VMD Tcl script that draws the C-alpha trace (Angstrom):
set ca {
  {0.06 0.20 0.22}
  {2.04 3.45 -1.19}
  {2.53 6.31 0.80}
  {0.13 9.32 1.40}
  {0.66 13.53 2.31}
  {0.91 12.54 6.04}
  {-0.41 15.68 8.43}
  {1.39 18.07 10.96}
  {-0.30 17.53 14.36}
  {-1.35 21.12 14.92}
  {-2.98 20.28 11.40}
  {-5.15 17.48 12.65}
  {-8.32 20.22 13.60}
  {-12.00 20.39 13.67}
  {-14.59 17.02 13.43}
  {-12.41 13.60 12.86}
  {-15.24 11.68 13.34}
  {-14.57 7.17 14.09}
  {-14.92 5.32 11.11}
  {-17.91 2.38 11.90}
  {-15.64 -0.71 10.46}
  {-18.52 -2.53 8.05}
  {-18.44 -6.09 7.89}
  {-21.04 -8.30 5.58}
  {-22.99 -11.21 7.06}
  {-19.54 -13.55 7.96}
  {-18.33 -10.72 9.91}
  {-15.74 -9.84 8.04}
  {-14.14 -6.10 6.71}
  {-15.77 -5.29 4.02}
  {-13.33 -3.21 2.74}
  {-16.08 -1.81 -1.15}
  {-18.11 -0.67 2.47}
  {-15.94 1.38 4.70}
  {-14.73 3.09 0.80}
  {-18.28 4.60 0.59}
  {-17.97 5.34 3.95}
  {-14.67 7.39 3.74}
  {-16.29 9.38 0.52}
  {-19.44 9.72 2.14}
  {-17.21 11.35 4.76}
  {-15.35 13.72 2.84}
  {-18.86 14.57 0.95}
  {-20.12 15.89 4.09}
  {-16.58 18.04 4.80}
  {-14.72 16.00 7.58}
  {-11.55 17.09 8.84}
  {-10.52 13.93 8.88}
  {-11.20 10.31 9.73}
  {-10.24 7.89 12.21}
  {-10.64 3.70 11.44}
  {-10.19 1.38 14.51}
  {-11.37 3.44 16.86}
  {-14.19 2.30 19.65}
  {-16.99 3.15 17.22}
  {-14.76 0.70 14.44}
  {-14.58 -2.18 17.19}
  {-11.27 -2.10 16.88}
  {-10.89 -3.79 20.06}
  {-12.17 -6.77 17.63}
  {-9.60 -6.42 15.25}
  {-7.14 -8.55 14.28}
  {-3.43 -6.75 13.45}
  {-3.94 -7.73 9.35}
  {-7.60 -6.54 9.58}
  {-6.64 -3.09 10.87}
  {-3.44 -3.05 8.97}
  {-6.78 -3.54 6.10}
  {-8.71 -1.21 7.44}
  {-6.79 2.07 7.59}
  {-4.92 1.54 4.56}
  {-8.06 1.24 2.84}
  {-8.64 4.13 4.31}
  {-5.73 6.08 3.33}
  {-6.18 5.09 -0.06}
  {-9.54 6.76 0.17}
  {-8.80 9.38 1.61}
  {-5.65 10.29 -0.99}
  {-4.03 13.41 1.52}
  {-6.94 15.43 1.30}
  {-7.51 15.02 4.88}
  {-5.76 13.26 8.04}
  {-5.84 9.74 9.17}
  {-5.76 8.80 12.76}
  {-5.27 5.04 13.24}
  {-6.71 3.99 17.23}
  {-5.21 0.94 19.02}
  {-6.39 -0.74 21.50}
  {-5.04 -3.73 23.34}
  {-3.75 -4.66 27.20}
  {0.15 -4.02 26.64}
  {3.60 -1.97 25.33}
  {4.08 -4.35 23.65}
  {0.87 -5.66 21.39}
  {0.33 -1.66 21.14}
  {3.45 -1.01 19.50}
  {3.13 -4.34 16.69}
  {0.47 -2.18 16.16}
  {1.67 0.71 15.38}
  {4.84 -1.33 12.82}
  {1.73 -2.66 11.35}
  {0.56 0.94 10.10}
  {4.00 2.42 9.98}
  {4.24 3.07 5.94}
  {0.38 3.73 5.24}
  {0.38 7.18 5.46}
  {-1.16 7.35 8.93}
  {-0.83 11.23 10.94}
  {-1.47 10.21 13.87}
  {-1.93 6.74 16.60}
  {-4.99 7.56 18.93}
  {-4.53 5.57 22.11}
  {-6.26 3.94 24.77}
  {-4.66 3.35 28.34}
  {-4.59 -0.51 28.27}
  {-7.81 -1.31 30.11}
  {-8.08 -4.75 31.24}
  {-9.11 -4.82 35.17}
  {-5.49 -2.78 36.31}
  {-4.19 0.52 36.73}
  {-0.93 1.34 36.20}
  {0.90 3.77 38.37}
  {2.08 7.11 36.12}
  {5.28 6.06 35.77}
  {4.00 3.50 34.12}
  {2.20 5.28 31.37}
  {5.07 7.29 30.71}
  {7.05 3.94 29.98}
  {3.92 3.01 28.21}
  {4.25 5.14 25.57}
  {7.40 6.55 25.15}
  {7.91 3.71 23.84}
  {4.99 3.12 21.74}
  {7.13 6.73 20.54}
  {10.48 4.83 19.98}
  {9.82 1.92 18.38}
  {7.93 3.87 15.80}
  {7.74 7.65 15.69}
  {4.60 8.69 14.86}
  {2.97 11.51 16.78}
  {-0.12 10.08 19.55}
  {-2.98 11.34 21.28}
  {-3.62 9.56 24.22}
  {-7.54 8.84 24.39}
  {-8.70 9.56 27.95}
  {-11.59 6.66 28.71}
  {-10.58 4.00 30.12}
  {-12.61 4.07 33.83}
  {-10.23 2.29 36.18}
  {-7.30 3.65 34.52}
  {-7.85 6.89 34.30}
  {-5.48 9.45 33.68}
  {-5.40 12.67 35.24}
  {-5.18 16.15 33.94}
  {-1.67 16.78 35.16}
  {-0.15 13.17 33.66}
  {-1.82 13.83 30.88}
  {0.15 17.89 30.84}
  {3.32 16.06 31.71}
  {3.31 13.49 29.51}
  {2.23 16.28 26.21}
  {5.59 18.03 27.91}
  {7.42 14.98 28.69}
  {7.04 11.95 26.04}
  {8.25 13.24 22.59}
  {5.59 12.68 19.94}
  {2.59 13.15 22.66}
  {0.77 15.44 21.27}
  {-2.63 15.62 21.97}
  {-5.46 13.98 24.02}
  {-9.10 12.96 23.42}
  {-10.97 13.90 26.64}
  {-13.96 11.09 26.84}
  {-15.95 9.50 30.25}
  {-18.68 12.89 30.23}
  {-15.71 14.79 31.81}
  {-15.74 18.30 30.98}
  {-14.58 19.70 33.48}
  {-11.07 17.50 33.67}
  {-11.24 18.29 29.26}
  {-11.80 22.18 30.45}
  {-8.57 22.05 32.25}
  {-6.96 20.19 29.21}
  {-6.89 23.43 27.57}
  {-6.31 25.90 29.66}
  {-3.57 24.57 30.72}
  {-1.76 22.39 27.88}
  {0.89 24.33 25.69}
  {0.12 26.07 22.26}
  {1.25 23.07 20.31}
  {-0.75 20.20 22.05}
  {-4.18 19.54 20.51}
  {-6.87 18.47 22.77}
  {-9.93 17.09 21.64}
  {-13.72 16.14 22.76}
  {-15.02 12.53 22.92}
  {-18.20 13.75 25.04}
  {-20.84 13.40 22.60}
  {-24.00 14.72 24.15}
  {-21.97 18.14 24.91}
  {-20.01 19.01 22.22}
  {-21.61 22.59 21.14}
  {-19.86 23.64 25.17}
  {-17.23 22.24 24.37}
  {-16.91 23.58 20.88}
  {-16.65 26.98 23.34}
  {-14.69 26.42 25.44}
  {-12.08 25.58 22.58}
  {-11.69 22.31 21.86}
  {-9.40 22.00 19.46}
  {-11.38 19.44 17.33}
  {-13.74 16.41 18.32}
  {-13.52 12.41 17.58}
  {-16.80 11.18 19.40}
  {-19.25 9.02 17.76}
  {-21.58 11.01 17.48}
  {-19.54 12.51 14.40}
  {-20.07 9.10 12.88}
  {-23.76 8.60 13.17}
  {-24.32 12.68 11.76}
  {-21.33 13.74 10.07}
  {-22.35 16.82 8.30}
  {-24.82 18.41 11.38}
  {-21.23 17.97 13.82}
  {-19.54 19.73 10.58}
  {-22.15 22.71 10.83}
  {-22.04 23.35 14.35}
  {-18.62 23.47 14.59}
  {-18.45 25.83 11.51}
  {-21.23 27.81 13.47}
  {-19.40 27.68 16.47}
  {-16.13 29.08 15.05}
  {-17.89 31.85 13.62}
  {-19.66 32.82 17.36}
  {-23.43 32.12 16.04}
  {-23.64 31.13 19.03}
  {-28.02 30.79 19.01}
  {-28.00 28.75 15.44}
  {-25.26 26.64 17.54}
  {-27.91 25.98 20.52}
  {-30.38 24.98 18.59}
  {-28.41 22.71 16.42}
  {-26.76 21.34 19.58}
  {-30.28 20.41 20.85}
  {-30.98 18.54 17.98}
  {-27.71 16.86 17.97}
  {-28.58 15.53 21.44}
  {-31.95 14.21 21.05}
  {-30.09 12.49 18.22}
  {-27.49 10.61 21.00}
  {-30.45 10.23 23.56}
  {-32.04 8.21 20.69}
  {-28.37 6.03 20.17}
  {-26.84 6.07 23.49}
  {-27.36 2.64 25.51}
  {-24.88 -0.27 26.11}
  {-25.05 -1.11 21.88}
  {-24.65 2.09 20.67}
  {-22.64 1.21 18.03}
  {-25.29 -0.65 16.51}
  {-27.55 2.02 16.27}
  {-25.14 4.35 15.53}
  {-24.60 1.58 12.47}
  {-27.95 1.66 11.81}
  {-28.11 5.32 11.60}
  {-25.28 5.49 8.50}
  {-27.20 3.21 6.70}
  {-29.93 5.18 6.95}
  {-27.65 7.59 4.81}
  {-26.37 5.20 2.12}
  {-23.38 3.83 3.78}
  {-24.58 -0.22 4.78}
  {-22.00 -1.22 6.95}
  {-23.77 -3.77 8.96}
  {-23.43 -4.77 12.41}
  {-21.28 -5.13 14.75}
  {-19.44 -8.35 15.87}
  {-21.70 -10.41 18.05}
  {-22.16 -10.92 21.33}
  {-23.21 -7.31 20.39}
  {-26.47 -7.20 19.64}
  {-27.88 -4.89 16.80}
  {-30.13 -2.02 17.34}
  {-33.73 -2.78 18.22}
  {-36.72 -2.09 15.93}
  {-37.63 0.99 18.60}
  {-34.35 2.15 18.55}
  {-34.09 2.04 15.44}
  {-37.34 4.20 15.33}
  {-36.08 6.57 17.53}
  {-32.93 7.04 15.85}
  {-34.67 7.99 12.26}
  {-37.28 10.11 14.13}
  {-34.56 11.92 15.89}
  {-32.20 12.11 12.29}
  {-35.28 12.73 9.98}
  {-35.11 16.11 12.58}
  {-32.02 17.14 11.58}
  {-31.40 16.34 7.80}
  {-35.09 15.74 6.79}
  {-36.62 12.73 5.76}
  {-36.46 12.74 2.11}
  {-32.20 12.40 2.84}
  {-32.78 9.17 4.44}
  {-33.23 5.71 2.79}
  {-34.57 2.60 4.07}
  {-33.07 0.13 6.18}
  {-33.44 -3.11 6.99}
}
mol new
graphics top color blue
foreach p $ca { graphics top sphere $p radius 0.5 }
foreach p [lrange $ca 0 end-1] q [lrange $ca 1 end] { graphics top cylinder $p $q radius 0.2 }
display resetview
């Protein structure tokens, strides 16, 4: 797979939807639909894409599958926007293995969770973890701060962005707007703080987040791009009105199988990404009705397509 344009980390801003990984009936990656999804996202005006993240079921993908998904995405993007690859694993060794598998594909950054199986790691262990990955591949890193029992403090995140070369950004999740506000206030000019608080994109943008990487962007990329533009232009009344519609959308999605509902939302927009891998339950009839109604309020009924 050929190399493509790699963007400077400071140019990775705005709406960066995590791509849903399309699977066929046998749960194999459907590369043709993935290309269709990338094209759709670009048509909606997104500022970058993130394959292999939580919404992309990156935790279920083999190394070869992750390379296929990221490589196909980079090929279809063809240097038009940054590609940030997700890595969700449980050891430094695994993270390095996956990072090396992606190193020649042209990604602009890696989005990497702390390790997440049961145990909490102390601050020094986390610094060693991210430092070793950076040493192995030299690709800029965004820390995906989402694991409840291995949740990284604001002080540690700021320290890592100062002390670990290549660690330039944080994706702040877990509904923690206070931590996001502190990170924005205290980070250095070259750092980037991305919002991943789906229900509260508008206030996070108003606080000065450098962009967003979250599942609501996957389900409704066009309206999220519009919200970003409104806030950047200072049109807060219109932004608040759109926020209300997006909040209704998120309320229709949110649940233990929200990835399945998000995938259904994409299918309603002409991108048939299929169901999640087992054992996650597919969207129920009620969930499908709820998300159709919420999406119709934002996009209009005529823009929605029939979906199973």
